RODRENTOR-32079 format. One record per residue (C-alpha): x, y, z; residue number from 0. Coordinates in steps of 0.02 Angstrom, whole numbers, plus 50000, padded with zeros to 5 digits. Layout:
N
+-------+-------+-------+--------+
|    c1 |    c2 |    c3 | badren |
+-------+-------+-------+--------+
|     X |     Y |     Z |    NUM |
...
+-------+-------+-------+--------+
***
This chain:
520
+-------+-------+-------+--------+
|    c1 |    c2 |    c3 | badren |
+-------+-------+-------+--------+
| 51156 | 48042 | 59691 |      0 |
| 51008 | 48107 | 59792 |      1 |
| 50977 | 48281 | 59724 |      2 |
| 50796 | 48310 | 59770 |      3 |
| 50679 | 48264 | 59911 |      4 |
| 50527 | 48284 | 59799 |      5 |
| 50422 | 48127 | 59786 |      6 |
| 50304 | 48176 | 59645 |      7 |
| 50317 | 48294 | 59497 |      8 |
| 50174 | 48392 | 59577 |      9 |
| 50273 | 48430 | 59736 |     10 |
| 50345 | 48593 | 59670 |     11 |
| 50173 | 48648 | 59608 |     12 |
| 50107 | 48622 | 59784 |     13 |
| 50255 | 48720 | 59853 |     14 |
| 50230 | 48872 | 59742 |     15 |
| 50042 | 48871 | 59769 |     16 |
| 50078 | 48884 | 59955 |     17 |
| 50219 | 49013 | 59948 |     18 |
| 50160 | 49127 | 59805 |     19 |
| 49977 | 49083 | 59777 |     20 |
| 49931 | 49244 | 59687 |     21 |
| 50083 | 49256 | 59574 |     22 |
| 50059 | 49216 | 59388 |     23 |
| 50092 | 49033 | 59352 |     24 |
| 50040 | 48993 | 59174 |     25 |
| 49960 | 49082 | 59026 |     26 |
| 49882 | 48995 | 58877 |     27 |
| 49783 | 49092 | 58748 |     28 |
| 49650 | 49186 | 58848 |     29 |
| 49680 | 49090 | 59009 |     30 |
| 49795 | 49162 | 59143 |     31 |
| 49812 | 49061 | 59303 |     32 |
| 49893 | 49100 | 59469 |     33 |
| 49988 | 48964 | 59561 |     34 |
| 49839 | 48931 | 59675 |     35 |
| 49720 | 48921 | 59526 |     36 |
| 49839 | 48807 | 59431 |     37 |
| 49854 | 48689 | 59581 |     38 |
| 49666 | 48685 | 59605 |     39 |
| 49636 | 48637 | 59424 |     40 |
| 49766 | 48498 | 59436 |     41 |
| 49676 | 48432 | 59591 |     42 |
| 49515 | 48433 | 59490 |     43 |
| 49598 | 48334 | 59351 |     44 |
| 49649 | 48204 | 59481 |     45 |
| 49473 | 48196 | 59549 |     46 |
| 49395 | 48190 | 59377 |     47 |
| 49505 | 48044 | 59325 |     48 |
| 49468 | 47948 | 59484 |     49 |
| 49282 | 47973 | 59450 |     50 |
| 49309 | 47895 | 59278 |     51 |
| 49386 | 47742 | 59359 |     52 |
| 49567 | 47785 | 59325 |     53 |
| 49680 | 47721 | 59464 |     54 |
| 49863 | 47681 | 59501 |     55 |
| 49950 | 47591 | 59359 |     56 |
| 49822 | 47645 | 59230 |     57 |
| 49864 | 47756 | 59082 |     58 |
| 49781 | 47905 | 59001 |     59 |
| 49832 | 47987 | 58838 |     60 |
| 49830 | 48158 | 58756 |     61 |
| 49820 | 48178 | 58567 |     62 |
| 49826 | 48365 | 58541 |     63 |
| 49935 | 48513 | 58500 |     64 |
| 49999 | 48613 | 58648 |     65 |
| 49858 | 48653 | 58767 |     66 |
| 49842 | 48693 | 58951 |     67 |
| 49753 | 48526 | 58969 |     68 |
| 49911 | 48435 | 58916 |     69 |
| 50012 | 48499 | 59064 |     70 |
| 49867 | 48483 | 59186 |     71 |
| 49836 | 48302 | 59138 |     72 |
| 50021 | 48260 | 59158 |     73 |
| 50016 | 48328 | 59335 |     74 |
| 49842 | 48271 | 59384 |     75 |
| 49858 | 48093 | 59319 |     76 |
| 50030 | 48063 | 59394 |     77 |
| 49971 | 48128 | 59564 |     78 |
| 49852 | 47979 | 59578 |     79 |
| 49979 | 47851 | 59515 |     80 |
| 49924 | 47846 | 59333 |     81 |
| 50040 | 47879 | 59186 |     82 |
| 50010 | 48007 | 59049 |     83 |
| 50055 | 47956 | 58871 |     84 |
| 50082 | 48113 | 58767 |     85 |
| 50059 | 48070 | 58583 |     86 |
| 50132 | 48155 | 58431 |     87 |
| 49987 | 48253 | 58357 |     88 |
| 50057 | 48233 | 58181 |     89 |
| 50028 | 48044 | 58182 |     90 |
| 49891 | 47972 | 58074 |     91 |
| 49828 | 47801 | 58022 |     92 |
| 49929 | 47649 | 58071 |     93 |
| 50059 | 47747 | 58169 |     94 |
| 49926 | 47832 | 58277 |     95 |
| 49838 | 47666 | 58304 |     96 |
| 50004 | 47587 | 58352 |     97 |
| 50047 | 47710 | 58491 |     98 |
| 49870 | 47706 | 58560 |     99 |
| 49872 | 47517 | 58565 |    100 |
| 50046 | 47518 | 58639 |    101 |
| 50005 | 47643 | 58777 |    102 |
| 49832 | 47565 | 58807 |    103 |
| 49747 | 47716 | 58887 |    104 |
| 49576 | 47704 | 58967 |    105 |
| 49542 | 47890 | 58941 |    106 |
| 49599 | 47991 | 58789 |    107 |
| 49598 | 48182 | 58777 |    108 |
| 49585 | 48230 | 58593 |    109 |
| 49605 | 48404 | 58520 |    110 |
| 49449 | 48457 | 58426 |    111 |
| 49541 | 48484 | 58262 |    112 |
| 49619 | 48310 | 58274 |    113 |
| 49457 | 48215 | 58300 |    114 |
| 49449 | 48157 | 58117 |    115 |
| 49619 | 48072 | 58133 |    116 |
| 49566 | 47989 | 58296 |    117 |
| 49395 | 47938 | 58230 |    118 |
| 49477 | 47855 | 58080 |    119 |
| 49564 | 47726 | 58191 |    120 |
| 49455 | 47720 | 58348 |    121 |
| 49375 | 47554 | 58297 |    122 |
| 49545 | 47471 | 58318 |    123 |
| 49552 | 47522 | 58502 |    124 |
| 49472 | 47407 | 58630 |    125 |
| 49523 | 47479 | 58798 |    126 |
| 49472 | 47663 | 58781 |    127 |
| 49324 | 47695 | 58895 |    128 |
| 49306 | 47883 | 58876 |    129 |
| 49357 | 48015 | 58749 |    130 |
| 49360 | 48196 | 58805 |    131 |
| 49367 | 48330 | 58670 |    132 |
| 49484 | 48475 | 58708 |    133 |
| 49448 | 48646 | 58634 |    134 |
| 49335 | 48698 | 58492 |    135 |
| 49148 | 48728 | 58495 |    136 |
| 49115 | 48556 | 58569 |    137 |
| 49246 | 48571 | 58707 |    138 |
| 49217 | 48439 | 58839 |    139 |
| 49371 | 48471 | 58945 |    140 |
| 49317 | 48627 | 59039 |    141 |
| 49142 | 48560 | 59081 |    142 |
| 49219 | 48395 | 59139 |    143 |
| 49344 | 48489 | 59245 |    144 |
| 49211 | 48601 | 59321 |    145 |
| 49109 | 48450 | 59379 |    146 |
| 49258 | 48362 | 59458 |    147 |
| 49285 | 48353 | 59646 |    148 |
| 49465 | 48405 | 59686 |    149 |
| 49583 | 48272 | 59753 |    150 |
| 49756 | 48307 | 59825 |    151 |
| 49906 | 48200 | 59774 |    152 |
| 49891 | 48025 | 59845 |    153 |
| 50015 | 47978 | 59979 |    154 |
| 50034 | 47800 | 59916 |    155 |
| 50107 | 47853 | 59748 |    156 |
| 50294 | 47815 | 59745 |    157 |
| 50437 | 47912 | 59666 |    158 |
| 50485 | 47764 | 59556 |    159 |
| 50314 | 47744 | 59477 |    160 |
| 50292 | 47794 | 59295 |    161 |
| 50226 | 47971 | 59275 |    162 |
| 50248 | 48002 | 59089 |    163 |
| 50260 | 47896 | 58933 |    164 |
| 50345 | 47990 | 58792 |    165 |
| 50376 | 47910 | 58624 |    166 |
| 50548 | 47911 | 58545 |    167 |
| 50564 | 47996 | 58377 |    168 |
| 50542 | 47837 | 58279 |    169 |
| 50658 | 47883 | 58135 |    170 |
| 50699 | 47697 | 58110 |    171 |
| 50525 | 47622 | 58126 |    172 |
| 50383 | 47625 | 58251 |    173 |
| 50425 | 47729 | 58405 |    174 |
| 50455 | 47655 | 58577 |    175 |
| 50363 | 47714 | 58732 |    176 |
| 50489 | 47783 | 58856 |    177 |
| 50430 | 47762 | 59036 |    178 |
| 50488 | 47909 | 59143 |    179 |
| 50462 | 47903 | 59330 |    180 |
| 50433 | 48044 | 59454 |    181 |
| 50614 | 48020 | 59510 |    182 |
| 50680 | 48030 | 59332 |    183 |
| 50584 | 48191 | 59299 |    184 |
| 50621 | 48275 | 59466 |    185 |
| 50807 | 48235 | 59448 |    186 |
| 50806 | 48311 | 59275 |    187 |
| 50717 | 48467 | 59339 |    188 |
| 50844 | 48486 | 59478 |    189 |
| 51002 | 48458 | 59375 |    190 |
| 50972 | 48495 | 59192 |    191 |
| 51018 | 48679 | 59197 |    192 |
| 51146 | 48682 | 59335 |    193 |
| 51175 | 48857 | 59403 |    194 |
| 51061 | 48936 | 59273 |    195 |
| 50919 | 48947 | 59396 |    196 |
| 50766 | 49041 | 59334 |    197 |
| 50704 | 49148 | 59477 |    198 |
| 50517 | 49150 | 59519 |    199 |
| 50500 | 49318 | 59431 |    200 |
| 50564 | 49245 | 59267 |    201 |
| 50450 | 49214 | 59118 |    202 |
| 50480 | 49052 | 59022 |    203 |
| 50407 | 49019 | 58851 |    204 |
| 50355 | 48840 | 58815 |    205 |
| 50352 | 48834 | 58626 |    206 |
| 50407 | 48658 | 58581 |    207 |
| 50276 | 48519 | 58569 |    208 |
| 50227 | 48440 | 58733 |    209 |
| 50254 | 48265 | 58661 |    210 |
| 50439 | 48312 | 58656 |    211 |
| 50550 | 48323 | 58812 |    212 |
| 50591 | 48500 | 58757 |    213 |
| 50407 | 48539 | 58786 |    214 |
| 50343 | 48443 | 58937 |    215 |
| 50506 | 48413 | 59030 |    216 |
| 50562 | 48592 | 59000 |    217 |
| 50394 | 48650 | 59070 |    218 |
| 50413 | 48538 | 59223 |    219 |
| 50587 | 48608 | 59254 |    220 |
| 50521 | 48786 | 59248 |    221 |
| 50375 | 48742 | 59361 |    222 |
| 50503 | 48673 | 59483 |    223 |
| 50587 | 48844 | 59485 |    224 |
| 50425 | 48940 | 59507 |    225 |
| 50442 | 49024 | 59337 |    226 |
| 50292 | 49104 | 59254 |    227 |
| 50254 | 48996 | 59100 |    228 |
| 50184 | 49055 | 58936 |    229 |
| 50123 | 48909 | 58830 |    230 |
| 50091 | 48929 | 58644 |    231 |
| 49990 | 48810 | 58536 |    232 |
| 50132 | 48772 | 58415 |    233 |
| 50291 | 48846 | 58342 |    234 |
| 50205 | 48969 | 58228 |    235 |
| 50304 | 49128 | 58189 |    236 |
| 50160 | 49243 | 58234 |    237 |
| 50124 | 49153 | 58398 |    238 |
| 50308 | 49146 | 58441 |    239 |
| 50341 | 49330 | 58411 |    240 |
| 50181 | 49384 | 58499 |    241 |
| 50229 | 49283 | 58652 |    242 |
| 50403 | 49358 | 58653 |    243 |
| 50321 | 49528 | 58674 |    244 |
| 50258 | 49472 | 58845 |    245 |
| 50426 | 49490 | 58929 |    246 |
| 50495 | 49315 | 58903 |    247 |
| 50663 | 49288 | 58990 |    248 |
| 50695 | 49102 | 58958 |    249 |
| 50659 | 48992 | 58808 |    250 |
| 50705 | 48824 | 58731 |    251 |
| 50707 | 48807 | 58541 |    252 |
| 50775 | 48688 | 58410 |    253 |
| 50909 | 48763 | 58295 |    254 |
| 50790 | 48766 | 58147 |    255 |
| 50679 | 48890 | 58241 |    256 |
| 50829 | 48993 | 58294 |    257 |
| 50876 | 49003 | 58111 |    258 |
| 50699 | 49059 | 58070 |    259 |
| 50714 | 49201 | 58197 |    260 |
| 50883 | 49255 | 58129 |    261 |
| 50813 | 49257 | 57953 |    262 |
| 50658 | 49356 | 58004 |    263 |
| 50752 | 49520 | 58014 |    264 |
| 50799 | 49653 | 58140 |    265 |
| 50630 | 49662 | 58226 |    266 |
| 50628 | 49478 | 58272 |    267 |
| 50811 | 49482 | 58322 |    268 |
| 50777 | 49631 | 58436 |    269 |
| 50634 | 49538 | 58524 |    270 |
| 50753 | 49397 | 58570 |    271 |
| 50892 | 49515 | 58625 |    272 |
| 50802 | 49542 | 58790 |    273 |
| 50813 | 49359 | 58841 |    274 |
| 50914 | 49307 | 58992 |    275 |
| 50938 | 49132 | 58922 |    276 |
| 50912 | 49046 | 58755 |    277 |
| 50929 | 48857 | 58765 |    278 |
| 50942 | 48760 | 58603 |    279 |
| 50957 | 48576 | 58565 |    280 |
| 50878 | 48418 | 58490 |    281 |
| 50990 | 48436 | 58337 |    282 |
| 51159 | 48518 | 58304 |    283 |
| 51163 | 48703 | 58263 |    284 |
| 51267 | 48742 | 58108 |    285 |
| 51422 | 48838 | 58160 |    286 |
| 51386 | 48991 | 58049 |    287 |
| 51212 | 49006 | 58127 |    288 |
| 51284 | 48991 | 58302 |    289 |
| 51416 | 49124 | 58269 |    290 |
| 51280 | 49238 | 58202 |    291 |
| 51176 | 49210 | 58359 |    292 |
| 51325 | 49250 | 58471 |    293 |
| 51355 | 49408 | 58371 |    294 |
| 51177 | 49478 | 58371 |    295 |
| 51136 | 49427 | 58550 |    296 |
| 51292 | 49475 | 58648 |    297 |
| 51198 | 49493 | 58813 |    298 |
| 51099 | 49330 | 58800 |    299 |
| 51161 | 49172 | 58886 |    300 |
| 51163 | 49039 | 58750 |    301 |
| 51156 | 48860 | 58814 |    302 |
| 51168 | 48708 | 58704 |    303 |
| 51093 | 48548 | 58775 |    304 |
| 51114 | 48369 | 58718 |    305 |
| 51001 | 48233 | 58778 |    306 |
| 50873 | 48099 | 58743 |    307 |
| 50695 | 48059 | 58788 |    308 |
| 50769 | 47913 | 58887 |    309 |
| 50854 | 48040 | 59004 |    310 |
| 50696 | 48147 | 59022 |    311 |
| 50790 | 48274 | 58917 |    312 |
| 50959 | 48354 | 58950 |    313 |
| 51113 | 48250 | 58993 |    314 |
| 51253 | 48369 | 58942 |    315 |
| 51264 | 48556 | 58927 |    316 |
| 51375 | 48686 | 58842 |    317 |
| 51370 | 48835 | 58959 |    318 |
| 51364 | 49020 | 58912 |    319 |
| 51545 | 49038 | 58969 |    320 |
| 51600 | 48897 | 58854 |    321 |
| 51507 | 48977 | 58709 |    322 |
| 51612 | 49134 | 58726 |    323 |
| 51777 | 49052 | 58779 |    324 |
| 51903 | 49126 | 58656 |    325 |
| 52038 | 49004 | 58715 |    326 |
| 51936 | 48853 | 58660 |    327 |
| 51833 | 48903 | 58506 |    328 |
| 51831 | 48720 | 58452 |    329 |
| 51712 | 48682 | 58595 |    330 |
| 51573 | 48773 | 58504 |    331 |
| 51552 | 48611 | 58406 |    332 |
| 51543 | 48506 | 58564 |    333 |
| 51391 | 48453 | 58664 |    334 |
| 51470 | 48521 | 58822 |    335 |
| 51501 | 48425 | 58982 |    336 |
| 51393 | 48298 | 59073 |    337 |
| 51274 | 48384 | 59193 |    338 |
| 51299 | 48359 | 59380 |    339 |
| 51252 | 48186 | 59440 |    340 |
| 51284 | 48104 | 59270 |    341 |
| 51431 | 47989 | 59235 |    342 |
| 51496 | 47971 | 59057 |    343 |
| 51596 | 47838 | 58965 |    344 |
| 51657 | 47825 | 58784 |    345 |
| 51646 | 47641 | 58738 |    346 |
| 51704 | 47535 | 58592 |    347 |
| 51538 | 47467 | 58523 |    348 |
| 51621 | 47302 | 58476 |    349 |
| 51720 | 47262 | 58634 |    350 |
| 51616 | 47364 | 58758 |    351 |
| 51780 | 47425 | 58834 |    352 |
| 51820 | 47609 | 58862 |    353 |
| 51919 | 47685 | 58719 |    354 |
| 52078 | 47785 | 58743 |    355 |
| 52055 | 47972 | 58780 |    356 |
| 52014 | 48067 | 58621 |    357 |
| 51962 | 47911 | 58525 |    358 |
| 51789 | 47890 | 58450 |    359 |
| 51667 | 47770 | 58531 |    360 |
| 51486 | 47757 | 58583 |    361 |
| 51437 | 47882 | 58718 |    362 |
| 51361 | 47804 | 58874 |    363 |
| 51288 | 47891 | 59026 |    364 |
| 51232 | 47833 | 59198 |    365 |
| 51112 | 47944 | 59295 |    366 |
| 50957 | 47942 | 59404 |    367 |
| 50869 | 48023 | 59255 |    368 |
| 50879 | 47862 | 59153 |    369 |
| 50710 | 47794 | 59103 |    370 |
| 50626 | 47649 | 59190 |    371 |
| 50621 | 47561 | 59022 |    372 |
| 50529 | 47546 | 58857 |    373 |
| 50345 | 47510 | 58886 |    374 |
| 50307 | 47326 | 58862 |    375 |
| 50475 | 47296 | 58776 |    376 |
| 50600 | 47215 | 58894 |    377 |
| 50714 | 47158 | 58752 |    378 |
| 50735 | 47335 | 58686 |    379 |
| 50761 | 47397 | 58864 |    380 |
| 50898 | 47268 | 58895 |    381 |
| 50982 | 47313 | 58731 |    382 |
| 50987 | 47499 | 58775 |    383 |
| 51016 | 47493 | 58963 |    384 |
| 51148 | 47387 | 59047 |    385 |
| 51117 | 47289 | 59206 |    386 |
| 51225 | 47412 | 59304 |    387 |
| 51129 | 47564 | 59244 |    388 |
| 51227 | 47629 | 59093 |    389 |
| 51121 | 47695 | 58949 |    390 |
| 51187 | 47671 | 58774 |    391 |
| 51149 | 47827 | 58673 |    392 |
| 51180 | 47756 | 58499 |    393 |
| 51288 | 47910 | 58466 |    394 |
| 51472 | 47906 | 58421 |    395 |
| 51583 | 48036 | 58503 |    396 |
| 51745 | 48078 | 58589 |    397 |
| 51789 | 48183 | 58741 |    398 |
| 51930 | 48307 | 58771 |    399 |
| 52036 | 48320 | 58929 |    400 |
| 51904 | 48424 | 59018 |    401 |
| 51759 | 48309 | 58979 |    402 |
| 51684 | 48408 | 58836 |    403 |
| 51600 | 48279 | 58726 |    404 |
| 51597 | 48296 | 58537 |    405 |
| 51459 | 48197 | 58452 |    406 |
| 51519 | 48144 | 58281 |    407 |
| 51374 | 48039 | 58218 |    408 |
| 51239 | 47913 | 58253 |    409 |
| 51311 | 47737 | 58247 |    410 |
| 51186 | 47696 | 58110 |    411 |
| 51224 | 47857 | 58014 |    412 |
| 51413 | 47838 | 58002 |    413 |
| 51471 | 47823 | 57822 |    414 |
| 51605 | 47694 | 57781 |    415 |
| 51683 | 47729 | 57612 |    416 |
| 51825 | 47618 | 57554 |    417 |
| 51857 | 47567 | 57735 |    418 |
| 51868 | 47748 | 57796 |    419 |
| 51747 | 47811 | 57929 |    420 |
| 51663 | 47975 | 57882 |    421 |
| 51571 | 48071 | 58019 |    422 |
| 51431 | 48181 | 57957 |    423 |
| 51450 | 48336 | 58069 |    424 |
| 51627 | 48371 | 58009 |    425 |
| 51571 | 48376 | 57827 |    426 |
| 51406 | 48461 | 57863 |    427 |
| 51491 | 48603 | 57957 |    428 |
| 51603 | 48637 | 57807 |    429 |
| 51457 | 48638 | 57686 |    430 |
| 51351 | 48748 | 57801 |    431 |
| 51490 | 48878 | 57803 |    432 |
| 51462 | 48915 | 57619 |    433 |
| 51371 | 49083 | 57609 |    434 |
| 51239 | 49015 | 57490 |    435 |
| 51193 | 48867 | 57601 |    436 |
| 51056 | 48878 | 57732 |    437 |
| 51068 | 48695 | 57787 |    438 |
| 51160 | 48541 | 57729 |    439 |
| 51164 | 48358 | 57778 |    440 |
| 51260 | 48213 | 57707 |    441 |
| 51206 | 48034 | 57681 |    442 |
| 51292 | 47878 | 57618 |    443 |
| 51233 | 47812 | 57450 |    444 |
| 51285 | 47647 | 57369 |    445 |
| 51440 | 47639 | 57260 |    446 |
| 51504 | 47484 | 57170 |    447 |
| 51687 | 47527 | 57203 |    448 |
| 51688 | 47606 | 57376 |    449 |
| 51535 | 47524 | 57453 |    450 |
| 51458 | 47693 | 57487 |    451 |
| 51503 | 47873 | 57452 |    452 |
| 51449 | 48041 | 57516 |    453 |
| 51297 | 48133 | 57447 |    454 |
| 51251 | 48307 | 57508 |    455 |
| 51071 | 48363 | 57524 |    456 |
| 51062 | 48552 | 57532 |    457 |
| 50936 | 48690 | 57561 |    458 |
| 50995 | 48857 | 57494 |    459 |
| 50981 | 49023 | 57585 |    460 |
| 50850 | 49145 | 57515 |    461 |
| 50894 | 49223 | 57348 |    462 |
| 51052 | 49118 | 57331 |    463 |
| 51109 | 49007 | 57189 |    464 |
| 51239 | 48869 | 57188 |    465 |
| 51282 | 48721 | 57079 |    466 |
| 51332 | 48548 | 57136 |    467 |
| 51502 | 48569 | 57053 |    468 |
| 51534 | 48732 | 57147 |    469 |
| 51491 | 48656 | 57316 |    470 |
| 51595 | 48500 | 57285 |    471 |
| 51744 | 48608 | 57235 |    472 |
| 51718 | 48715 | 57391 |    473 |
| 51722 | 48559 | 57502 |    474 |
| 51878 | 48491 | 57417 |    475 |
| 51973 | 48647 | 57467 |    476 |
| 51933 | 48611 | 57650 |    477 |
| 51919 | 48423 | 57672 |    478 |
| 52008 | 48263 | 57625 |    479 |
| 51935 | 48211 | 57458 |    480 |
| 51861 | 48046 | 57521 |    481 |
| 51752 | 48148 | 57642 |    482 |
| 51684 | 48263 | 57507 |    483 |
| 51516 | 48238 | 57424 |    484 |
| 51517 | 48155 | 57254 |    485 |
| 51344 | 48222 | 57215 |    486 |
| 51224 | 48354 | 57280 |    487 |
| 51035 | 48361 | 57288 |    488 |
| 50950 | 48529 | 57317 |    489 |
| 50786 | 48543 | 57413 |    490 |
| 50680 | 48690 | 57468 |    491 |
| 50679 | 48622 | 57646 |    492 |
| 50754 | 48468 | 57728 |    493 |
| 50628 | 48339 | 57793 |    494 |
| 50615 | 48336 | 57982 |    495 |
| 50526 | 48239 | 58118 |    496 |
| 50422 | 48336 | 58244 |    497 |
| 50573 | 48352 | 58359 |    498 |
| 50666 | 48451 | 58226 |    499 |
| 50787 | 48313 | 58178 |    500 |
| 50823 | 48290 | 57993 |    501 |
| 50751 | 48126 | 57929 |    502 |
| 50907 | 48054 | 57850 |    503 |
| 50818 | 47888 | 57838 |    504 |
| 50694 | 47964 | 57715 |    505 |
| 50836 | 48041 | 57615 |    506 |
| 50932 | 47876 | 57606 |    507 |
| 50785 | 47764 | 57568 |    508 |
| 50770 | 47792 | 57379 |    509 |
| 50954 | 47752 | 57357 |    510 |
| 50953 | 47589 | 57456 |    511 |
| 50782 | 47516 | 57416 |    512 |
| 50793 | 47345 | 57336 |    513 |
| 50972 | 47311 | 57390 |    514 |
| 51027 | 47167 | 57499 |    515 |
| 51128 | 47284 | 57608 |    516 |
| 51049 | 47438 | 57685 |    517 |
| 51110 | 47573 | 57804 |    518 |
| 50935 | 47637 | 57843 |    519 |
+-------+-------+-------+--------+
***
C-alpha cells in the first residue's frame, strides 16, 4: 500500500521549512527553533558528519538522555544515507559495550553526564573515530555544528535504506538492533494515528526517551504533521508538568506515567484536561486506571496504541470513540484494530495455520512499516519475519468479529498450570481492581504437583494495607480457582525496563534458577 510519496524522513521537515518557515518548530530547554532554523541545523549536521568522513551505509550513535541533538542527528545522518543508532542511556558496562560493538558507529555523541559510563568501556571499541560531547560545560556539539557547512539531503539516498537503528527492549537477553528504513518510518508517520491529524498549530510534547519508538518515532510523526514539538530531557514530574503549562495539545505516555499524573492530585489532572489527545501504550493500562482517566478527562481523546519497535511503533489503535462506546465496554481491554495499511492474522504457533475466529493464537501483522531486519542477525530476522512479509509479534491474542484484537499474553509469559493455560492480563485486571492495589502482575513459579502455579507481585496504593490472604480470597470470588494466585509478594514498585514494561523475567528468575526447566 503506497501511502506516502516522501522519500526520506527529512522530506516533511523540508516541506514545513518552506511553507511555514517562521512558525515554532521545536523547543528544548532554552532553545526555541523555527522550522527554517530547525532545517538549517539539520543541514549543518549532515555537513558536519560528511566532514568527519561519515558516508552512506555508515552508522553514528547517540548515548544521551533526550536532547535536541538526538533528533537533529537522526534527521541529519539519515539525509546523507547514514543510520543513527539511538542507545538506551541507562545501559552500563557489558550491555553498553555490546550495543556499541553491534551498531559499530564511527561517530558517537555522548551526553556530558554519561561520559563516565562511556569512558569505562571505550577501550573495547575499535571503530569509533570521533566522540562529540553533548551538553555540560565542555559541550562540543554546538561548536561542531557552528563550524559545519550545511548540506541538503542527498538525492542518491533511497527510501529503503536504513535510517534508524533502535534496540529492542532486551527483557530476555541482549537486545537486537532493529533496522528501520525511511519507508518504514514515513509509512508509520502517515498511518499510525489515522484521522487524528494534529494540525500545524498543535503543540506536541515528546516526553518518552528517544531510544524508544514512543520518543523518536512519535516525534517524527508530529514533525510530519507540522506540529510544534516540546522536547523534555526525561520523564521527570517537574519537567512534565512545567511543559504541560506551555499549551500542550498532544502527548504520548506509558500507563505508569498516566498513573503518576492521576495520583498527583487535582492540579496535575487539571493541566492534562486541556489536551486534545492523550495517547498511551507500550504496556497495558489497568482497567481501574483507564476508567479513572475517562472520568476525569471527559473532553480528552484517549487513544491506546499497541505496537513494536519492529513496526516503527504503532500497529493497532483503540480510538477515542471505542474508548467511550457503551455498547462494547469489553473493548476497553482490547488493543483496538489494525491501523490502515496493516493486515492481521491470528496463527496457531504450532501449525502456523490461522485459528478459528475468537480462538487464541499468535498475532501476526504484514505492513510496509515492518523493519528491514535485525542488524547483523539474519537468523533472528528469519525467525521473526516470514518470507512473504508477515511479522510474528510473539504475543498471544484473539480478535472479535470487528477485528478488535485482545492481547492475552506473551507466548513466553503464558502460565501452564496442570495443563490449563492461564493468561496474565485476565488475572492482573482482577487484582488491579482491588481498591488497595496500585499495580499487580502475575508470574508462574515452579510447583511439584502442577508444574507451575500463579504468584502475584503487587504494589499497593498509597496509605493502603492488604494481606496476601485477603487478595487471594478477593481473586477467588472473581476467577476460577486454578487462575488465582497461590502466593503474593508485595513491593514498593514493580521493576521496569526503560520502555515502561514490567520485567517479569527479573521477578521469575529467583524462583527458576538452578532448575532444568525454565520459563524465563
